[in-house]
C-alpha positions in Angstrom: -10.5 -11.0 -12.3 -9.1 -9.3 -15.3 -5.6 -10.0 -16.6 -2.8 -8.1 -14.9 -0.6 -5.5 -16.5 3.1 -6.4 -17.0 4.1 -4.0 -14.3 2.6 -5.0 -11.0 3.9 -2.3 -8.7 0.8 -1.5 -6.6 0.0 1.1 -4.0 -1.6 -0.2 -0.8 -4.1 2.7 -0.9 -7.4 2.4 -2.9 -11.1 2.3 -2.9 -13.7 0.3 -4.8 -17.5 -0.3 -4.8 -20.1 -2.2 -6.7 -23.8 -2.9 -6.7 -25.6 -6.0 -8.0 -29.2 -6.9 -7.7 -31.9 -9.3 -9.0 -35.7 -9.2 -8.4 -35.3 -10.3 -4.8 -32.1 -8.8 -3.4 -29.7 -6.0 -3.8 -26.0 -6.3 -2.7 -23.8 -3.3 -2.2 -20.1 -3.9 -1.6 -17.5 -1.2 -0.7 -13.8 -1.9 0.0 -11.1 0.4 1.1 -7.4 -0.2 1.8 -4.5 1.7 3.4 -0.9 0.8 4.0 0.1 -1.8 6.6 3.2 -4.0 7.0 1.0 -7.1 6.8 -2.5 -8.0 5.5 -5.3 -7.2 7.8 -8.9 -7.6 6.9 -11.9 -6.0 8.5 -15.4 -7.2 7.4 -18.5 -5.2 8.1 -22.0 -6.6 7.6 -24.4 -9.1 9.2 -23.2 -12.1 7.2 -22.9 -15.7 8.3 -19.5 -16.8 9.5 -18.9 -19.2 6.6 -19.6 -16.4 4.1 -17.2 -14.1 6.0 -14.5 -16.8 5.6 -15.2 -16.9 1.8 -14.9 -13.1 1.6 -11.6 -13.2 3.4 -10.5 -15.7 0.8 -11.4 -13.4 -2.0 -9.4 -10.6 -0.5 -6.3 -12.7 0.2 -6.4 -14.0 -3.4 -6.1 -10.4 -4.7 -4.2 -8.5 -2.0 -1.0 -9.4 -0.2 -0.4 -6.4 2.1 -2.4 -3.6 3.5 -5.2 -2.9 6.0 -8.5 -3.7 4.1 -12.0 -2.8 5.1 -14.9 -4.5 3.3 -18.5 -3.5 3.9 -21.3 -5.7 2.4 -24.9 -4.6 2.7 -27.9 -6.8 1.7 -31.2 -5.3 0.9 -34.3 -7.4 0.3 -36.5 -6.0 -2.5 -40.2 -5.9 -2.5 -42.3 -7.2 -5.4 -45.7 -8.7 -5.9 -44.6 -12.3 -5.1 -42.9 -11.1 -1.9 -46.1 -11.0 0.2 -48.8 -13.5 0.9 -52.2 -12.9 2.5 -53.3 -15.6 4.9 -57.0 -16.1 4.2 -57.5 -18.4 7.1 -56.1 -15.8 9.6 -58.3 -13.1 8.1 -61.4 -15.2 8.3 -60.6 -15.9 12.0 -60.1 -12.2 12.8 -63.3 -11.4 10.8 -65.5 -13.9 12.7 -64.1 -12.9 16.1 -64.6 -9.2 15.4 -68.0 -9.7 13.9 -69.2 -11.5 17.1 -67.8 -8.7 19.3 -69.0 -5.8 17.2 -72.3 -7.2 16.2 -74.0 -7.4 12.8 -74.6 -3.6 12.6 -70.9 -2.7 12.8 -68.8 -2.4 9.6 -65.3 -4.0 9.8 -62.6 -2.2 7.9 -60.6 -4.6 5.7 -57.6 -2.3 5.8 -57.5 -2.6 9.6 -57.5 -6.4 9.3 -54.4 -6.2 7.0 -52.4 -4.6 9.8 -53.2 -7.4 12.3 -50.4 -9.9 13.1 -50.1 -12.9 10.8 -52.4 -11.6 8.1 -49.7 -10.6 5.6 -46.5 -12.6 5.5 -43.3 -11.5 3.7 -41.3 -14.0 1.7 -37.6 -13.2 1.9 -34.4 -15.1 1.6 -33.7 -16.6 5.0 -30.3 -18.0 4.2 -27.4 -15.7 3.2 -25.9 -18.5 1.3 -28.7 -18.2 -1.3 -27.5 -14.7 -2.0 -23.8 -15.8 -2.2 -23.5 -15.5 -6.1 -24.6 -11.9 -5.9 -22.4 -11.2 -2.9 -19.4 -12.8 -4.5 -20.0 -10.9 -7.8 -20.4 -7.5 -6.0 -17.2 -8.0 -3.9 -15.2 -9.2 -6.9 -16.2 -6.0 -8.8 -15.3 -3.8 -5.8 -12.0 -5.5 -5.5 -11.4 -5.0 -9.2 -12.0 -1.3 -8.9 -9.7 -1.2 -5.8 -6.9 -2.9 -7.8 -7.3 -0.6 -10.7 -6.9 2.4 -8.4 -3.9 0.7 -6.6 -2.2 -0.1 -9.9 -2.7 3.4 -11.3 -1.2 5.0 -8.1 1.5 2.3 -8.3 2.4 3.3 -11.8 2.7 7.0 -10.8 4.9 6.0 -7.8 7.0 3.9 -10.1 7.8 6.8 -12.4 8.6 9.0 -9.5 10.8 6.5 -7.8 12.8 5.7 -10.9 13.3 9.4 -11.6 14.6 9.8 -8.0 17.0 6.8 -8.5 18.4 8.6 -11.6 19.0 11.7 -9.4 20.8 9.6 -6.9 23.0 8.1 -9.6 23.8 11.6 -10.9 24.9 12.7 -7.4 26.9 9.5 -6.9 28.7 10.1 -10.2 29.7 13.6 -9.0 31.0 12.1 -5.8 33.1 9.5 -7.7 34.7 12.4 -9.6 35.3 14.4 -6.5 36.7 11.6 -4.4 40.2 11.5 -5.9 40.5 15.2 -5.5 40.0 14.8 -1.7 43.2 12.8 -1.5 45.2 15.3 -3.6 44.0 18.2 -1.6 44.8 16.4 1.7 48.3 15.7 0.4 48.8 19.3 -0.6 47.7 20.5 2.8 49.9 17.9 4.6 53.0 18.8 2.6 52.4 22.5 3.3 52.0 21.9 7.0 55.1 19.7 7.2 57.2 22.2 5.2 56.1 25.0 7.6 57.0 22.9 10.6 60.4 21.9 9.2 61.2 25.5 8.4 60.2 26.6 11.8 62.0 23.9 13.8 64.8 23.3 11.2 63.9 19.6 10.7 64.9 17.3 7.9 62.1 16.2 5.5 61.1 12.6 5.4 59.2 11.8 2.2 58.3 8.3 3.4 56.4 9.7 6.4 54.4 11.9 4.1 53.6 9.0 1.8 52.6 6.8 4.7 50.3 9.5 6.1 48.7 10.2 2.8 48.2 6.5 2.3 46.5 6.1 5.6 44.2 9.0 4.9 43.5 7.7 1.3 42.5 4.3 2.8 40.3 5.9 5.4 38.6 8.3 3.0 38.2 5.9 0.1 34.4 5.6 -0.8 34.8 3.5 -3.9 33.4 0.4 -2.1 30.4 2.2 -0.8 29.8 3.8 -4.2 29.8 0.4 -5.9 27.4 -1.0 -3.4 25.1 2.0 -3.6 25.0 1.7 -7.4 24.2 -2.0 -7.0 21.3 -1.2 -4.7 20.0 1.3 -7.2 20.2 -1.4 -9.9 18.3 -3.9 -7.8 15.8 -1.3 -6.8 15.0 -0.6 -10.5 14.7 -4.4 -11.2 12.3 -5.0 -8.4 10.2 -2.0 -9.4 9.8 -3.3 -12.9 9.3 -7.0 -11.9 6.1 -8.9 -12.4 5.3 -8.9 -8.6 4.8 -5.9 -6.3 7.3 -6.4 -3.5 7.3 -3.5 -1.1 9.2 -5.4 1.6 12.3 -5.8 -0.6 12.2 -2.2 -1.7 11.9 -1.1 1.9 15.0 -3.2 2.8 17.0 -1.7 -0.2 16.1 1.8 0.9 17.6 1.1 4.3 20.8 -0.2 2.7 21.0 2.7 0.4 20.8 5.1 3.3 23.4 3.1 5.2 25.9 3.4 2.3 25.2 7.1 1.9 25.8 7.8 5.6 29.1 5.9 5.3 30.2 8.0 2.3 29.4 11.2 4.2 31.4 10.1 7.3 34.5 9.0 5.3 34.8 11.7 2.7 35.9 14.9 4.5 34.9 17.3 1.7 32.3 20.0 1.7 31.3 19.4 -1.9 30.8 15.7 -1.3 28.9 16.5 1.9 26.5 18.6 -0.2 25.9 15.7 -2.6 25.4 13.3 0.4 22.8 15.6 1.9 20.9 15.7 -1.4 21.1 11.9 -1.8 19.7 11.4 1.7 16.8 13.8 1.0 16.0 11.9 -2.2 16.2 8.5 -0.3 13.7 9.9 2.2 11.3 10.8 -0.6 11.6 7.3 -2.0 11.2 5.8 1.5 7.9 7.6 2.0 6.6 6.1 -1.3 7.9 2.7 -0.6 6.0 2.6 2.7 2.8 2.5 0.6 3.9 -0.2 -1.9 2.2 -3.5 -1.6 
């Protein structure tokens, strides 16, 4: 297998094929993969069980997740050394037919060649003899598959990192809006209290206003969720750019990002913040769909 690129984020979807032959046999290998939570291999081809085990080993050495279908086809090639004419059998047929037909009848040699046992074909009887070609073809097909998976992974990486930046921008806007929510609530509360005091001729109690505003501020504070969401974004970027493709970790982080976003939406009673929350959730959903296809 060739050397790997520094970034190993790979898609679980891909296709590869290869053909190798010598003067006796032709091997065609085709491999396809789609996304799956675990590694599942499906082998197609009339191969011996020990060779199937070797093929599964080749797949597991290159691929860690996905549903993989491998098809191997062996074709024996005909050449001048592939066939042998059994002279003894021909003579036996000739003598028997001559006795039956008599000396006056002509016996067609072409007809004799079609009789059982006259011509024997020499082919590889043991698939293990063809293993070097089988292995080479499958390795080449896997290599093509990996190239396609890495290319798609690179495209996904660029898209996901761009979406992470969009989430960070929305989160920055939320951080700027969050203090205003407290101020606006305090203003509304003071106006409501003043209206009630004037109506019922009550005495103002500043301490009560301060306590109520404090309770609301604690309830509506999204600073902790914002910090955690930024931390998840940082971890997400680091995993994306690591030397191993780890879709499971990315999937977990996406779930945590969505959890923090939902909490921000439920705590911050503000229409502007709610708009940013909706946008973040839409972006996370786009990321989640891509992560489902990361190895």
